[in-house]
C-alpha positions as CSV (number, residue, x, y, z in Angstrom):
1,M,6.1,26.5,4.2
2,A,7.6,23.7,6.3
3,P,10.1,24.5,9.1
4,R,13.6,23.4,8.6
5,S,14.9,20.4,10.6
6,G,17.2,21.0,13.5
7,G,18.9,19.2,16.3
8,G,22.1,17.1,16.6
9,S,22.9,14.6,13.9
10,G,23.5,11.9,16.6
11,L,20.0,12.4,17.9
12,L,18.6,12.4,14.4
13,R,20.3,9.1,13.6
14,L,19.0,7.6,16.8
15,E,15.5,8.7,16.0
16,R,15.7,7.4,12.4
17,G,17.0,4.1,13.8
18,L,14.1,3.8,16.2
19,L,11.5,4.7,13.6
20,G,13.0,2.4,11.0
21,G,13.3,-0.4,13.5
22,G,9.7,0.1,14.6
23,M,8.4,0.0,11.0
24,A,10.5,-3.1,10.2
25,A,9.1,-4.8,13.3
26,V,5.5,-4.0,12.4
27,T,6.1,-5.1,8.8
28,A,7.6,-8.4,10.0
29,L,4.7,-9.0,12.4
30,C,2.2,-8.4,9.5
31,W,3.9,-10.9,7.3
32,A,4.3,-13.4,10.1
33,Y,0.5,-13.1,10.7
34,L,-0.2,-13.7,7.1
35,L,2.1,-16.8,7.1
36,K,0.4,-18.3,10.1
37,G,-3.0,-16.5,10.2
38,P,-6.4,-17.9,9.4
39,V,-7.5,-18.5,5.9
40,S,-10.5,-16.6,4.7
41,G,-11.8,-19.7,3.0
42,A,-12.4,-21.3,6.4
43,A,-15.7,-19.5,6.4
44,P,-18.6,-20.0,3.9
45,P,-17.9,-17.9,0.8
46,G,-19.8,-14.6,0.8
47,S,-21.0,-15.0,4.4
48,A,-20.8,-12.5,7.2
49,H,-18.3,-14.8,8.9
50,G,-16.2,-14.8,5.8
51,L,-16.2,-11.0,5.8
52,A,-15.3,-10.9,9.5
53,V,-12.3,-13.1,8.7
54,A,-11.3,-11.2,5.5
55,L,-11.3,-7.8,7.2
56,P,-8.3,-8.2,9.5
57,L,-6.5,-10.2,6.9
58,W,-6.8,-7.3,4.4
59,A,-5.9,-4.7,7.1
60,V,-2.7,-6.7,8.0
61,M,-1.9,-7.3,4.4
62,M,-2.2,-3.7,3.4
63,T,-0.1,-2.6,6.3
64,G,2.6,-5.1,5.6
65,M,2.7,-4.2,1.9
66,M,2.5,-0.4,2.1
67,L,4.6,0.5,5.2
68,P,8.0,-0.3,3.6
69,S,7.4,2.0,0.6
70,T,6.3,4.9,2.7
71,A,9.4,4.9,4.9
72,P,11.1,7.8,3.1
73,M,8.1,10.0,3.7
74,L,7.9,9.1,7.4
75,F,11.6,9.7,7.8
76,A,11.2,13.1,6.2
77,Y,8.3,14.1,8.3
78,A,10.0,13.1,11.5
79,Q,13.1,15.0,10.5
80,V,11.2,18.2,9.7
81,S,8.9,17.9,12.7
82,R,11.9,17.9,15.1
83,R,12.2,21.7,14.6
84,D,9.6,21.9,17.3
85,A,10.5,19.4,20.0
86,S,7.3,19.9,21.9
87,G,4.9,17.1,20.9
88,H,7.2,15.9,18.2
89,L,6.7,12.2,18.9
90,A,2.9,12.6,19.1
91,R,2.8,14.4,15.8
92,T,4.9,11.7,14.1
93,L,2.7,9.0,15.5
94,A,-0.4,10.9,14.4
95,F,1.0,11.2,10.9
96,I,1.7,7.4,10.8
97,L,-1.7,6.5,12.2
98,A,-3.6,8.7,9.8
99,Y,-1.7,7.2,6.9
100,L,-2.4,3.7,8.0
101,G,-6.0,4.6,8.8
102,L,-6.7,5.4,5.2
103,W,-5.2,2.1,4.1
104,V,-7.4,0.3,6.7
105,L,-10.4,1.9,5.1
106,A,-9.1,0.7,1.7
107,S,-8.7,-2.7,3.1
108,A,-12.3,-2.8,4.1
109,L,-13.2,-2.2,0.4
110,G,-10.8,-5.0,-0.5
111,A,-12.5,-7.4,2.0
112,L,-15.9,-6.5,0.7
113,A,-14.8,-7.1,-2.9
114,Q,-13.4,-10.5,-2.0
115,T,-16.5,-11.5,-0.1
116,G,-18.7,-10.4,-3.0
117,L,-16.6,-12.1,-5.6
118,Q,-16.5,-15.3,-3.6
119,A,-20.3,-15.2,-3.2
120,A,-20.6,-14.8,-7.0
121,G,-18.4,-17.9,-7.5
122,V,-15.6,-16.2,-9.4
123,L,-13.0,-16.3,-6.6
124,S,-11.5,-19.3,-4.9
125,H,-11.4,-19.8,-1.1
126,L,-7.8,-18.5,-1.3
127,G,-8.9,-15.3,-3.0
128,A,-7.7,-16.2,-6.6
129,S,-9.8,-15.5,-9.6
130,T,-11.4,-18.6,-11.3
131,L,-12.6,-16.6,-14.2
132,P,-10.1,-15.7,-17.1
133,A,-12.2,-12.7,-18.0
134,L,-11.8,-11.3,-14.4
135,S,-8.0,-12.1,-14.3
136,G,-7.4,-10.7,-17.7
137,G,-9.5,-7.6,-17.1
138,L,-7.8,-6.8,-13.8
139,L,-4.4,-7.2,-15.5
140,L,-5.4,-4.9,-18.3
141,V,-6.8,-2.3,-16.0
142,A,-3.6,-2.4,-13.8
143,G,-1.3,-2.2,-16.8
144,A,-3.2,0.8,-18.3
145,Y,-3.3,2.6,-15.0
146,Q,0.4,2.1,-14.5
147,L,1.0,4.1,-17.7
148,S,-1.7,6.8,-17.0
149,P,-0.9,10.4,-16.2
150,L,-2.8,10.2,-12.9
151,K,-0.6,7.3,-11.8
152,Q,2.5,9.2,-12.8
153,A,1.4,12.3,-11.0
154,C,0.6,10.4,-7.8
155,L,3.9,8.6,-8.1
156,R,5.8,11.9,-8.3
157,G,4.3,12.9,-5.0
158,C,5.3,9.7,-3.4
159,R,8.8,9.9,-4.7
160,T,9.4,13.5,-3.5
161,P,8.7,13.6,0.3
162,M,10.2,17.0,0.9
163,G,8.1,18.4,-2.0
164,F,5.0,17.1,-0.3
165,L,6.0,18.5,3.1
166,L,6.8,21.9,1.6
167,T,3.4,22.2,-0.1
168,E,1.2,20.4,2.5
169,W,2.8,21.4,5.8
170,R,0.4,22.0,8.7
171,P,1.5,22.5,12.3
172,G,0.4,20.6,15.4
173,A,-1.0,17.1,15.9
174,R,-4.2,18.0,14.0
175,G,-2.0,19.1,11.1
176,A,-0.1,15.8,11.3
177,L,-3.3,13.9,11.0
178,V,-4.4,15.9,8.0
179,M,-1.0,15.5,6.3
180,G,-0.9,11.7,7.0
181,A,-4.4,11.3,5.6
182,R,-3.5,13.3,2.5
183,H,-0.4,11.3,1.9
184,G,-2.4,8.1,2.5
185,A,-5.0,9.2,-0.1
186,E,-2.3,10.0,-2.6
187,C,-0.7,6.6,-1.9
188,I,-4.0,4.8,-2.5
189,L,-4.5,6.6,-5.8
190,C,-0.9,5.5,-6.7
191,C,-1.3,1.8,-5.8
192,W,-5.0,0.8,-5.9
193,A,-4.7,-0.9,-9.3
194,L,-1.7,-2.9,-8.1
195,M,-3.5,-4.0,-5.0
196,A,-6.4,-5.1,-7.1
197,L,-4.1,-7.6,-8.7
198,C,-4.2,-9.5,-5.4
199,F,-7.3,-11.2,-6.9
200,V,-5.4,-12.6,-9.9
201,L,-3.2,-15.2,-8.2
202,G,-4.8,-15.0,-4.7
203,T,-5.0,-12.8,-1.7
204,M,-3.3,-15.6,0.3
205,N,-0.5,-16.2,-2.3
206,L,2.4,-14.6,-0.3
207,L,4.9,-14.9,-3.2
208,W,2.5,-12.8,-5.4
209,M,2.0,-10.4,-2.5
210,G,5.8,-10.1,-2.1
211,I,6.2,-9.4,-5.9
212,L,3.6,-6.6,-5.8
213,T,5.2,-5.2,-2.6
214,L,8.6,-5.1,-4.3
215,I,7.2,-3.3,-7.4
216,M,5.6,-0.6,-5.2
217,L,8.7,-0.3,-3.1
218,V,11.0,0.0,-6.1
219,E,8.8,2.5,-8.1
220,K,8.4,4.7,-5.1
221,T,11.9,4.8,-3.6
222,F,14.6,3.5,-5.9
223,P,16.4,5.5,-8.6
224,G,14.8,4.7,-11.9
225,G,11.8,3.4,-10.1
226,R,9.3,5.1,-12.4
227,R,10.8,3.2,-15.3
228,V,10.3,0.0,-13.4
229,G,6.7,0.8,-12.9
230,I,6.2,1.6,-16.6
231,V,7.8,-1.8,-17.5
232,A,5.5,-3.5,-15.1
233,G,2.6,-1.8,-16.7
234,W,3.4,-3.1,-20.1
235,A,4.1,-6.5,-18.7
236,F,0.6,-6.5,-17.1
237,L,-1.0,-5.5,-20.4
238,A,0.7,-8.3,-22.2
239,W,-0.1,-10.8,-19.5
240,G,-3.8,-9.7,-19.5
241,A,-4.1,-9.9,-23.2
242,W,-2.5,-13.4,-23.2
243,V,-5.0,-14.6,-20.5
244,L,-8.0,-13.3,-22.5
245,L,-6.8,-14.7,-25.8
246,E,-6.0,-18.1,-24.3
247,S,-9.5,-18.2,-22.8
248,L,-10.9,-17.8,-26.4
249,V,-8.9,-20.6,-27.9
């Protein structure tokens, strides 16, 4: 069982401010990079150079999209971890790095998928699907997954940070790495289908990226967020069906 948090409320508020400010700064830098960074289409589609360009873009995009929605979990971990002041900062950083490390691995899969789809000629140089069957299929898969029991189970874990800490607590820096990785894996299971929708309107379409980020943030952290995720699921199903039907006309 996790230890209870301790320490003065003033110190806790200062720590939360520093942690929140750091996450906000990293998120802002990620979005600034995406706004001004290189476009993956500058390299030949499907080439090794194209993959080398896509990898950092996906890693930055994943970090910028996922870090805001995991803030409650990071705040909760930092608060509970303060019970043992020795190595507290190192444990918190280890938790964050392990979480982001899982998403960097996931970003590698995204970059590989983008490179392969571009090589097959079904993805534009901006990462948008040029094939209605692909767009419609991705939307239907994402919509169905939003409504699935697995999605709802993973979402419950993301929405209850203290419940996760109580059941998964491990002491020390190594324990923090394990916990961060476990939370990252749960988060990937929760959001992978939404991230796959990057290919529908384009991996460089920042408005679309912002909408997906907002959906994930709301369903994970806001009251009634689960209902928002379910509504989004039905919307994706309807959109996917419309795309496929329109392609047949």
